[in-house]
C-alpha positions in Angstrom: 48.4 109.6 -59.6 49.9 106.1 -57.9 50.8 105.2 -61.9 52.8 107.7 -62.3 54.7 107.6 -59.1 55.2 104.1 -59.9 56.1 105.0 -63.1 59.0 107.6 -61.6 59.8 104.5 -59.0 59.0 103.0 -55.9 56.7 104.9 -53.7 57.2 105.1 -49.7 55.0 102.0 -49.5 56.6 99.6 -51.9 59.8 100.9 -50.9 58.6 99.6 -47.2 57.3 96.3 -48.4 60.2 95.6 -50.5 62.3 96.4 -47.4 59.7 93.8 -45.9 60.4 91.2 -47.6 63.7 91.6 -48.6 66.3 93.7 -45.9 67.1 90.2 -44.2 69.2 89.4 -47.1 70.4 92.3 -47.7 71.2 92.8 -44.3 73.0 89.3 -44.8 75.0 89.9 -47.4 76.4 93.0 -45.7 77.5 91.4 -42.6 78.9 89.0 -44.4 80.9 91.4 -46.4 82.1 93.2 -43.8 83.0 90.2 -41.1 85.6 89.3 -45.0 86.6 93.0 -44.9 87.9 92.4 -40.9 89.0 89.1 -40.8 89.3 86.6 -43.8 89.7 83.8 -42.1 85.5 84.3 -41.4 85.0 82.2 -44.8 86.7 79.5 -43.4 85.4 75.9 -43.5 86.3 76.3 -39.2 84.0 80.0 -38.7 81.7 79.0 -41.5 80.8 75.2 -39.4 80.7 77.3 -36.0 78.1 79.7 -37.3 75.3 77.5 -39.4 75.3 75.5 -35.4 75.0 77.9 -33.9 71.4 79.3 -35.9 69.9 74.9 -36.2 68.4 75.8 -32.5 67.4 79.3 -33.2 65.9 78.8 -37.3 64.4 75.3 -35.7 62.3 76.9 -32.8 61.3 80.1 -35.1 59.8 77.5 -38.0 57.1 77.0 -35.0 57.0 80.4 -34.4 56.4 81.9 -37.5 52.9 79.4 -37.7 52.1 81.1 -34.2 52.3 84.6 -35.8 50.8 83.4 -38.6 47.6 83.0 -37.0 47.5 86.2 -34.9 49.7 84.4 -31.9 53.1 84.4 -29.7 54.1 81.3 -28.0 56.8 82.1 -25.1 56.9 78.5 -23.9 59.4 77.7 -26.4 62.3 77.9 -24.2 60.6 75.6 -21.5 59.7 73.0 -23.7 63.5 72.5 -25.1 64.4 72.2 -21.7 61.4 69.7 -20.7 62.7 67.5 -23.5 66.4 67.7 -22.6 65.4 67.1 -19.0 63.2 63.7 -20.6 66.2 62.3 -22.9 68.4 61.2 -20.0 65.7 58.7 -18.4 64.1 57.4 -20.9 67.7 56.5 -23.0 67.8 53.1 -20.9 64.5 51.8 -23.9 67.6 53.5 -26.9 67.7 56.7 -28.5 64.5 56.1 -30.4 62.1 55.6 -27.7 63.7 58.5 -25.3 63.5 61.0 -28.5 59.9 60.0 -29.5 59.5 60.9 -26.1 60.8 64.4 -26.3 58.7 65.1 -28.9 55.7 64.2 -27.5 56.2 66.3 -24.6 56.8 68.9 -26.6 53.8 67.8 -28.6 51.3 68.1 -25.6 52.8 71.8 -24.0 51.8 73.3 -27.5 48.4 71.7 -27.3 48.0 72.9 -23.9 48.9 76.3 -25.3 46.4 75.7 -28.2 43.6 74.4 -26.5 44.0 77.7 -24.0 44.2 80.3 -26.5 41.1 78.6 -29.1 38.5 77.3 -26.5 39.5 79.1 -23.5 39.7 82.2 -25.2 43.1 83.7 -22.9 45.5 85.8 -25.0 47.9 83.7 -26.9 51.2 86.0 -24.2 49.4 85.3 -21.4 48.7 81.5 -21.9 52.5 81.1 -23.0 54.2 82.9 -20.2 52.2 80.8 -17.8 53.7 77.7 -19.3 57.2 79.3 -19.9 57.1 79.6 -15.8 55.9 76.4 -15.5 57.6 74.7 -17.8 61.3 75.6 -16.9 59.8 74.1 -13.1 58.1 71.4 -14.9 62.2 70.5 -16.6 64.1 71.2 -13.2 61.8 69.0 -11.5 62.6 66.3 -14.3 66.0 66.8 -14.1 65.5 67.2 -10.1 67.5 70.3 -10.9 70.4 69.4 -12.0 72.7 68.8 -15.2 73.2 65.0 -16.8 76.1 64.1 -18.9 74.7 61.6 -22.0 76.6 59.1 -23.5 75.3 57.7 -26.5 76.4 56.9 -29.6 73.2 57.7 -31.6 72.9 61.1 -30.4 76.5 61.8 -30.2 76.3 61.2 -34.1 73.5 63.3 -34.9 74.6 66.0 -32.3 78.3 66.8 -33.9 78.3 64.3 -37.3 78.5 65.6 -40.8 77.4 65.0 -44.1 79.3 65.9 -47.3 81.1 67.9 -44.9 78.2 70.1 -43.3 76.9 69.1 -39.7 74.0 66.6 -39.6 71.9 69.4 -37.5 72.5 71.3 -40.5 70.7 69.0 -42.6 68.0 68.6 -40.1 66.9 72.0 -40.1 66.8 72.6 -44.0 65.0 69.5 -44.2 62.7 70.7 -41.8 62.2 74.1 -43.3 61.3 72.7 -46.5 58.8 70.4 -45.1 57.9 73.9 -43.6 57.4 75.6 -46.9 55.9 73.0 -48.2 53.1 72.9 -45.8 52.2 76.3 -45.3 52.2 76.7 -49.3 51.2 73.4 -50.7 48.6 71.9 -48.6 45.2 72.3 -47.5 46.9 72.9 -43.1 48.3 76.0 -44.9 45.8 77.9 -46.4 43.7 77.9 -43.0 46.7 79.0 -41.0 46.6 82.0 -43.3 43.2 82.6 -43.2 42.9 81.8 -39.5 45.5 84.5 -39.3 44.3 86.7 -42.0 40.5 87.2 -41.0 39.5 84.4 -38.1 35.9 85.5 -37.9 35.9 84.8 -41.4 37.7 81.7 -40.9 35.0 80.5 -38.7 32.2 81.6 -40.4 32.9 80.0 -43.9 33.0 77.2 -42.0 36.9 76.5 -41.6 38.3 74.8 -38.1 40.0 77.7 -37.0 40.1 76.3 -33.7 42.0 73.2 -34.3 44.3 74.5 -36.9 44.9 77.3 -33.6 46.0 73.6 -32.1 47.0 72.3 -34.7 50.3 75.6 -35.1 50.9 75.4 -31.0 51.3 71.6 -31.2 54.0 72.0 -34.4 55.5 75.2 -32.6 55.8 73.0 -29.1 57.2 69.8 -31.8 60.2 71.7 -33.1 60.8 73.5 -30.0 62.1 69.9 -28.8 63.4 68.9 -31.8 66.0 72.4 -30.5 65.8 70.8 -27.5 67.1 67.5 -28.4 69.4 68.7 -31.2 71.5 70.8 -28.9 71.8 68.3 -25.9 72.9 65.9 -28.7 75.9 68.5 -29.6 76.3 69.2 -25.9 76.5 65.8 -24.3 74.5 67.0 -21.8 70.7 67.8 -20.7 71.1 71.0 -19.1 67.4 72.1 -18.2 68.4 75.3 -16.4 69.6 76.9 -19.0 69.1 75.1 -22.3 66.9 77.4 -23.8 67.0 80.9 -22.0 65.6 83.4 -23.9 65.6 81.6 -27.1 61.9 82.9 -27.5 63.3 86.5 -28.2 65.7 85.0 -30.7 62.9 82.9 -32.2 60.4 86.0 -32.4 63.1 88.4 -33.6 63.7 85.9 -36.5 60.6 86.1 -38.0 59.6 89.3 -37.6 62.8 90.1 -39.3 61.6 87.4 -42.5 59.1 89.0 -43.2 56.2 87.3 -41.3 53.8 90.1 -39.4 52.2 90.1 -36.2 49.2 91.1 -37.7 48.7 87.0 -39.0 47.6 86.0 -42.4 51.8 84.9 -43.9 53.9 83.2 -42.9 57.8 83.2 -44.6 59.6 79.9 -44.6 62.7 81.4 -46.2 62.6 84.9 -44.6 62.6 83.0 -40.9 65.7 80.8 -41.8 67.5 83.7 -43.3 66.1 86.1 -40.0 67.8 83.5 -37.7 70.9 83.3 -39.7 70.8 86.8 -39.3 71.6 87.6 -36.1 73.7 85.0 -35.8 75.7 87.1 -37.7 75.1 90.2 -36.0 76.2 87.9 -32.5 79.3 86.7 -34.4 80.5 90.3 -35.6 80.0 92.0 -32.4 81.6 89.8 -30.6 84.6 89.2 -33.0 84.7 93.1 -32.1 84.7 92.8 -28.4 81.8 94.0 -28.0 79.6 92.0 -25.3 76.2 90.3 -25.9 73.7 92.7 -24.1 74.6 94.9 -26.8 73.6 92.6 -29.5 70.2 91.9 -27.6 69.9 95.9 -27.9 70.8 95.7 -31.6 68.4 93.0 -31.5 65.4 95.1 -30.0 66.1 98.0 -32.4 65.7 95.1 -35.9 62.6 94.4 -34.1 61.4 97.4 -33.7 62.8 98.7 -37.8 60.9 95.5 -38.8 57.8 96.0 -36.7 57.8 100.0 -38.3 58.1 97.9 -42.1 55.1 96.0 -41.4 52.5 98.6 -39.7 50.9 99.9 -42.9 51.2 95.9 -44.8 47.4 96.1 -45.9 47.6 99.3 -47.1 50.7 99.1 -48.8 
């Protein structure tokens, strides 16, 4: 009967699977066409540059979030990690930009290692462990920065944040390079197979000798490092460290981008390209609403509806 149904067209499950995997690209095309119809200047160089630059923080954070979700986890601390990375930059810039960036990334990795250890060894639920770090991490960032915004005057960071290569902002090139690395990591390495196995069937993974706990810690470390990179890039772009607001609620945008991009909350699958596309879709939604004089709160409600739709499409992933 299934063969007969397929011969007549896609079944309900097949249609959901197709939408789950490709709906984000359809959404991007539709939104681009709508914006072009409403405003021909949407495709101007200035407009496109702005869209791509603004999507960088969410896309970078979402790459790490995709790995975590691939192991059936969640990381709510990414916004606070961005704030910690930003807070450390001005302090260590006296030793040079390379040292300052290295310290920021190490700080992000340490936060990730703590999150991963709480999940893998202590047995705390990911949402609880990382929620605690979300609150504590923001407090740590404010203590480091003494609760104030600090301007940064460094030519290397300024070049990274506002410079261009072949007409494309450097921050966009950096994010694309990170996406390529993450894609190769997931699809071409043993670690990538471990991640998918740990998310698909954790018990079977441990029984088969796969280091599931170390894999879980590693994905949280990577999530922390990528969040720190996002914090560094955002700080370099605005030329100031603002731990009070930097990364605020970005975890929600990152989770939305990952889920809309086709990575299931049930784990066992990671779609890197879909994640980047999901971040771009969210940016286009926000830009479309702003162009039509709608508030940011409206875009958040739209994002919530998108999450519900994406989860609905994934609900019977294993049976489809």
